[in-house]
Backbone as ProteinMPNN parsed JSONL, in Angstrom:
{"seq_chain_A": "MKANLMLVALLCVAAPHWAAASPALAEEKQCLGCHAMTTDGAGPSFQRIGRAWRGHSQAEAILVRTIRRGSASTDGPHWNKATMPDTSERPLVNEVEARRLARWILQL", "coords_chain_A": {"N_chain_A": [[13.789, -7.196, 30.376], [14.881, -9.417, 29.053], [12.615, -10.217, 27.643], [12.286, -8.02, 25.946], [14.567, -8.219, 24.323], [14.001, -10.62, 23.047], [11.74, -9.879, 21.602], [12.808, -7.944, 19.85], [14.571, -9.579, 18.406], [12.729, -11.294, 17.185], [11.322, -9.461, 15.572], [13.375, -8.673, 13.845], [13.823, -11.012, 12.429], [11.325, -11.425, 11.272], [10.721, -9.097, 9.801], [11.885, -8.924, 7.089], [10.26, -10.841, 5.851], [7.699, -9.67, 6.019], [8.008, -7.447, 4.331], [8.594, -8.702, 1.915], [6.231, -9.96, 1.461], [4.455, -8.127, 0.431], [3.956, -7.875, -2.461], [2.503, -10.252, -2.814], [0.394, -9.743, -1.101], [-0.753, -7.56, -2.417], [-1.697, -8.866, -4.651], [-3.509, -10.657, -3.454], [-5.409, -8.853, -2.415], [-6.529, -7.9, -4.68], [-5.383, -5.737, -5.995], [-3.897, -5.812, -8.27], [-5.617, -5.908, -10.346], [-6.059, -3.398, -11.328], [-3.647, -2.045, -11.079], [-0.18, -2.264, -11.993], [3.245, -3.32, -11.652], [5.192, -1.752, -13.086], [3.976, -0.516, -15.28], [1.368, 1.653, -16.391], [-2.116, 1.137, -16.086], [-5.5, 0.609, -15.727], [-5.225, 1.939, -13.402], [-2.516, 3.906, -12.009], [0.923, 2.754, -12.207], [2.537, 0.903, -9.567], [5.145, 1.777, -9.146], [5.058, 4.375, -10.228], [3.252, 5.629, -8.503], [4.717, 5.434, -6.116], [6.979, 7.038, -6.754], [5.729, 9.516, -7.119], [4.736, 10.15, -4.582], [6.869, 9.908, -2.839], [8.827, 11.37, -0.336], [6.899, 13.19, 0.445], [5.437, 14.532, 3.276], [3.111, 13.48, 4.423], [2.657, 11.166, 3.056], [2.521, 8.3, 3.607], [0.292, 8.126, 5.373], [-1.771, 9.192, 3.771], [-1.765, 7.419, 1.605], [-2.418, 5.032, 2.946], [-5.02, 5.629, 3.832], [-6.289, 5.98, 1.336], [-5.903, 3.439, 0.194], [-7.395, 1.89, 1.946], [-10.013, 3.034, 1.88], [-10.606, 4.099, -0.605], [-10.574, 6.516, -3.363], [-12.344, 8.642, -2.797], [-12.046, 9.152, -0.115], [-9.866, 10.736, 0.137], [-10.325, 13.049, -1.237], [-10.391, 12.412, -4.03], [-10.974, 12.4, -7.654], [-7.874, 10.792, -8.565], [-4.837, 10.904, -10.502], [-5.615, 11.881, -13.096], [-8.647, 11.068, -14.415], [-9.082, 8.721, -13.114], [-10.38, 6.706, -10.498], [-10.02, 5.227, -7.323], [-11.792, 2.498, -6.244], [-14.264, 2.292, -3.571], [-14.769, 0.331, -0.547], [-16.963, -1.19, -1.238], [-16.608, -2.301, -3.681], [-14.365, -3.891, -3.734], [-12.017, -6.133, -2.07], [-11.847, -5.935, 1.536], [-9.351, -4.071, 3.228], [-7.291, -4.136, 5.927], [-5.942, -1.952, 8.526], [-3.23, -2.632, 9.131], [-2.492, -4.159, 6.887], [-2.858, -2.23, 4.86], [-0.934, -0.355, 5.6], [1.397, -1.874, 5.234], [1.276, -2.245, 2.448], [1.381, 0.446, 1.576], [3.924, 1.273, 2.519], [5.548, -0.45, 1.086], [4.99, 0.358, -1.558], [5.983, 2.982, -1.463], [8.682, 2.474, -1.321], [9.425, 1.617, -3.79]], "CA_chain_A": [[14.923, -7.042, 29.479], [14.953, -10.62, 28.218], [11.462, -10.181, 26.735], [12.56, -7.001, 24.931], [15.534, -8.782, 23.379], [13.304, -11.632, 22.241], [10.875, -9.148, 20.683], [13.682, -7.364, 18.823], [15.038, -10.689, 17.565], [11.587, -11.741, 16.382], [11.07, -8.446, 14.556], [14.455, -8.728, 12.851], [13.606, -12.199, 11.597], [10.054, -11.326, 10.557], [10.622, -7.905, 8.956], [12.049, -9.2, 5.655], [9.095, -11.583, 5.371], [6.609, -8.727, 5.828], [8.281, -6.642, 3.141], [8.515, -9.573, 0.746], [4.856, -10.409, 1.281], [3.615, -7.078, -0.129], [3.409, -8.216, -3.78], [1.476, -11.276, -2.631], [-0.75, -9.065, -0.498], [-1.37, -6.78, -3.493], [-2.45, -9.816, -5.469], [-4.62, -11.15, -2.633], [-6.405, -7.797, -2.253], [-6.975, -7.584, -6.039], [-4.806, -4.471, -6.461], [-3.321, -6.021, -9.598], [-6.662, -5.755, -11.352], [-5.946, -2.045, -11.88], [-2.264, -1.571, -10.984], [0.929, -3.171, -12.287], [4.471, -2.859, -11.018], [5.929, -0.73, -13.83], [3.216, 0.103, -16.359], [0.039, 2.139, -16.038], [-3.262, 0.446, -16.662], [-6.668, 1.346, -15.247], [-4.642, 2.806, -12.384], [-1.083, 4.113, -12.219], [1.794, 1.68, -11.721], [3.009, 1.07, -8.197], [6.357, 2.603, -9.186], [4.662, 5.768, -10.474], [2.68, 6.118, -7.25], [5.825, 5.596, -5.178], [7.774, 8.212, -7.146], [4.938, 10.733, -6.93], [4.513, 10.428, -3.167], [8.107, 9.839, -2.06], [9.261, 12.648, 0.207], [5.743, 13.937, 0.945], [5.386, 14.27, 4.722], [1.91, 12.719, 4.775], [2.463, 10.139, 2.026], [2.062, 7.009, 4.119], [-1.066, 8.267, 5.908], [-2.7, 9.391, 2.656], [-1.856, 6.156, 0.868], [-3.158, 4.079, 3.777], [-6.433, 6.007, 3.767], [-6.779, 5.693, -0.014], [-5.933, 1.98, 0.027], [-8.479, 1.332, 2.76], [-11.357, 3.582, 1.653], [-10.798, 4.566, -1.968], [-10.222, 7.896, -3.705], [-13.239, 9.623, -2.192], [-11.586, 9.452, 1.244], [-8.784, 11.728, 0.067], [-10.747, 14.045, -2.221], [-10.064, 12.014, -5.387], [-10.14, 11.378, -8.271], [-6.441, 10.979, -8.71], [-4.281, 10.421, -11.768], [-6.569, 12.297, -14.118], [-10.027, 10.735, -14.078], [-9.147, 7.42, -12.443], [-10.711, 6.679, -9.083], [-9.877, 3.945, -6.662], [-13.115, 2.215, -5.685], [-14.358, 2.113, -2.127], [-14.803, -1.069, -0.107], [-18.095, -1.932, -1.784], [-16.227, -2.889, -4.966], [-13.126, -4.646, -3.65], [-11.819, -6.734, -0.747], [-11.461, -5.072, 2.646], [-7.934, -4.02, 3.577], [-7.22, -3.577, 7.272], [-4.92, -0.927, 8.756], [-1.884, -3.22, 9.043], [-2.275, -4.509, 5.485], [-2.725, -0.988, 4.094], [0.365, 0.23, 5.94], [2.408, -2.692, 4.54], [1.217, -1.913, 1.026], [1.855, 1.822, 1.381], [5.38, 1.312, 2.713], [6.15, -1.16, -0.053], [4.864, 1.238, -2.732], [6.882, 4.13, -1.295], [10.068, 2.034, -1.473], [9.692, 1.191, -5.179]], "C_chain_A": [[14.991, -8.211, 28.504], [13.813, -10.637, 27.202], [11.683, -9.165, 25.622], [13.536, -7.515, 23.882], [14.885, -9.82, 22.481], [12.405, -10.957, 21.208], [11.681, -8.542, 19.536], [14.168, -8.451, 17.872], [13.921, -11.18, 16.647], [11.295, -10.748, 15.263], [12.135, -8.461, 13.47], [14.29, -9.902, 11.908], [12.371, -12.025, 10.722], [9.989, -10.169, 9.572], [10.845, -8.179, 7.482], [10.862, -9.95, 5.07], [7.93, -10.636, 5.114], [6.802, -7.912, 4.564], [8.107, -7.473, 1.885], [7.084, -9.982, 0.453], [3.983, -9.354, 0.6], [3.127, -7.36, -1.547], [2.319, -9.287, -3.693], [0.219, -10.67, -2.025], [-1.486, -8.233, -1.544], [-2.199, -7.686, -4.401], [-3.686, -10.306, -4.717], [-5.753, -10.127, -2.531], [-6.894, -7.247, -3.592], [-6.484, -6.235, -6.555], [-4.322, -4.599, -7.909], [-4.365, -5.997, -10.703], [-6.587, -4.394, -12.039], [-4.512, -1.524, -11.933], [-1.288, -2.664, -11.385], [2.182, -2.578, -11.646], [5.072, -1.655, -11.751], [5.132, -0.007, -14.906], [1.842, 0.538, -15.869], [-1.013, 1.3, -16.745], [-4.498, 1.257, -16.31], [-6.253, 2.325, -14.154], [-3.159, 2.963, -12.661], [-0.272, 2.937, -11.673], [2.195, 1.96, -10.278], [4.264, 1.942, -8.166], [6.011, 4.075, -9.381], [4.075, 6.391, -9.203], [3.791, 6.387, -6.239], [6.659, 6.829, -5.477], [7.021, 9.506, -6.848], [4.817, 11.123, -5.457], [5.783, 10.452, -2.33], [8.52, 11.236, -1.609], [8.132, 13.52, 0.737], [5.547, 13.561, 2.418], [4.191, 13.422, 5.147], [1.651, 11.542, 3.83], [1.897, 8.844, 2.579], [0.616, 7.1, 4.611], [-2.094, 8.413, 4.785], [-2.863, 8.104, 1.857], [-2.646, 5.118, 1.656], [-4.653, 4.374, 3.692], [-7.032, 5.683, 2.392], [-6.899, 4.197, -0.247], [-7.126, 1.389, 0.77], [-9.862, 1.769, 2.306], [-11.628, 4.078, 0.245], [-10.505, 6.042, -2.129], [-11.083, 8.937, -3.018], [-12.769, 10.032, -0.794], [-10.487, 10.502, 1.278], [-9.056, 12.743, -1.033], [-10.312, 13.722, -3.634], [-11.02, 12.663, -6.362], [-8.673, 11.775, -8.374], [-6.021, 10.519, -10.095], [-5.254, 10.67, -12.908], [-7.972, 11.911, -13.679], [-10.161, 9.433, -13.299], [-9.525, 7.585, -10.977], [-10.489, 5.279, -8.539], [-11.203, 3.655, -5.972], [-13.082, 2.106, -4.164], [-14.515, 0.629, -1.802], [-16.0, -1.85, -0.62], [-17.728, -2.675, -3.062], [-14.952, -3.726, -4.92], [-12.969, -5.217, -2.251], [-11.434, -5.69, 0.309], [-9.96, -5.184, 2.898], [-7.858, -3.392, 4.961], [-6.051, -2.601, 7.391], [-3.508, -1.466, 8.569], [-1.552, -3.561, 7.596], [-2.054, -3.254, 4.639], [-1.378, -0.327, 4.36], [1.501, -0.546, 5.258], [2.444, -2.342, 3.059], [1.767, -0.515, 0.757], [3.371, 1.909, 1.508], [6.11, 0.633, 1.553], [6.129, -0.268, -1.298], [5.85, 2.403, -2.631], [8.355, 3.756, -1.439], [10.411, 1.665, -2.913], [10.39, 2.283, -5.967]], "O_chain_A": [[15.139, -8.025, 27.296], [14.006, -11.018, 26.047], [11.311, -9.414, 24.475], [13.355, -7.273, 22.689], [15.185, -9.892, 21.289], [12.318, -11.411, 20.067], [11.272, -8.624, 18.378], [14.172, -8.255, 16.657], [14.151, -11.449, 15.469], [11.046, -11.151, 14.126], [11.821, -8.279, 12.294], [14.586, -9.795, 10.717], [12.37, -12.431, 9.56], [9.258, -10.257, 8.585], [10.055, -7.705, 6.665], [10.492, -9.722, 3.919], [7.238, -10.773, 4.105], [5.854, -7.708, 3.806], [7.536, -7.004, 0.9], [6.756, -10.316, -0.685], [2.854, -9.666, 0.221], [1.956, -7.103, -1.826], [1.327, -9.227, -4.419], [-0.894, -11.043, -2.394], [-2.717, -8.205, -1.554], [-3.275, -7.303, -4.858], [-4.779, -10.363, -5.28], [-6.926, -10.497, -2.558], [-7.598, -6.237, -3.628], [-7.095, -5.653, -7.451], [-4.335, -3.632, -8.671], [-4.017, -6.061, -11.882], [-6.998, -4.249, -13.19], [-4.198, -0.655, -12.745], [-1.534, -3.846, -11.147], [2.158, -1.45, -11.154], [5.421, -0.655, -11.123], [5.579, 1.028, -15.401], [1.23, -0.129, -15.034], [-0.807, 0.823, -17.861], [-4.545, 2.461, -16.564], [-6.844, 3.394, -13.998], [-2.602, 2.223, -13.472], [-0.728, 2.216, -10.786], [2.19, 3.106, -9.829], [4.429, 2.757, -7.259], [6.623, 4.937, -8.75], [4.37, 7.541, -8.874], [3.81, 7.431, -5.587], [7.011, 7.581, -4.568], [7.611, 10.478, -6.377], [4.799, 12.309, -5.131], [5.77, 10.969, -1.213], [8.556, 12.17, -2.41], [8.398, 14.506, 1.423], [5.499, 12.377, 2.751], [4.271, 12.713, 6.15], [0.552, 10.989, 3.81], [0.894, 8.342, 2.073], [-0.198, 6.234, 4.292], [-3.169, 7.817, 4.848], [-3.977, 7.743, 1.476], [-3.462, 4.398, 1.081], [-5.458, 3.462, 3.501], [-8.149, 5.173, 2.3], [-7.884, 3.734, -0.822], [-7.788, 0.482, 0.264], [-10.798, 0.97, 2.338], [-12.761, 4.441, -0.074], [-10.223, 6.739, -1.154], [-10.594, 10.017, -2.687], [-13.062, 11.138, -0.341], [-10.211, 11.088, 2.325], [-8.132, 13.236, -1.679], [-9.908, 14.616, -4.377], [-11.853, 13.452, -5.914], [-8.311, 12.947, -8.278], [-6.772, 9.823, -10.78], [-5.659, 9.736, -13.601], [-8.439, 12.396, -12.649], [-11.261, 9.085, -12.868], [-9.046, 8.495, -10.3], [-10.741, 4.282, -9.215], [-11.689, 4.478, -5.196], [-12.039, 1.867, -3.556], [-14.405, -0.222, -2.685], [-16.048, -3.068, -0.451], [-18.452, -3.577, -3.484], [-14.502, -4.22, -5.954], [-13.702, -4.833, -1.339], [-10.779, -4.694, 0.004], [-9.38, -6.264, 2.791], [-8.3, -2.261, 5.16], [-5.265, -2.449, 6.456], [-2.679, -0.827, 7.92], [-0.447, -3.281, 7.131], [-1.158, -3.225, 3.795], [-0.752, 0.202, 3.441], [2.454, 0.056, 4.762], [3.517, -2.163, 2.484], [2.533, -0.319, -0.186], [4.028, 2.552, 0.689], [7.158, 1.098, 1.106], [7.131, -0.154, -2.003], [6.483, 2.764, -3.624], [9.192, 4.631, -1.658], [11.578, 1.423, -3.222], [10.69, 2.098, -7.147]]}, "name": "protein", "num_of_chains": 1, "seq": "MKANLMLVALLCVAAPHWAAASPALAEEKQCLGCHAMTTDGAGPSFQRIGRAWRGHSQAEAILVRTIRRGSASTDGPHWNKATMPDTSERPLVNEVEARRLARWILQL"}
C-alpha cells in the first residue's frame, strides 16, 4: 500500500515534466527539421497533425508507429506527397519517446 502511494505521488510530480519535455524531445529527435508548431513546412505542423488525428480511435498507435518507423510503416505517403523518413535518415525514437510525442501532438 505504502509503495503504491509513493508511486502515485512520484507520477503526479513527474507527469507535468514529461509533458513539458515533448517540445525539447521533438528538437532532440530532429522533428523540427520538417515540422513546426503552427506552420506547415516539409511536413505538416504539429497542430495540423493533432487536429487531423484527434478523435480517431487508433490515433496514438498510428502516430507512434509513424514516428518510430516512418510513413512506409503506415502505408504512407501522408499529407499529399510528403513522406516521413525511416530510421535510416533520422535519429532512433524508442517506444516511450514516440508515445510522449504522439500524446503531445494530439493535445495541441
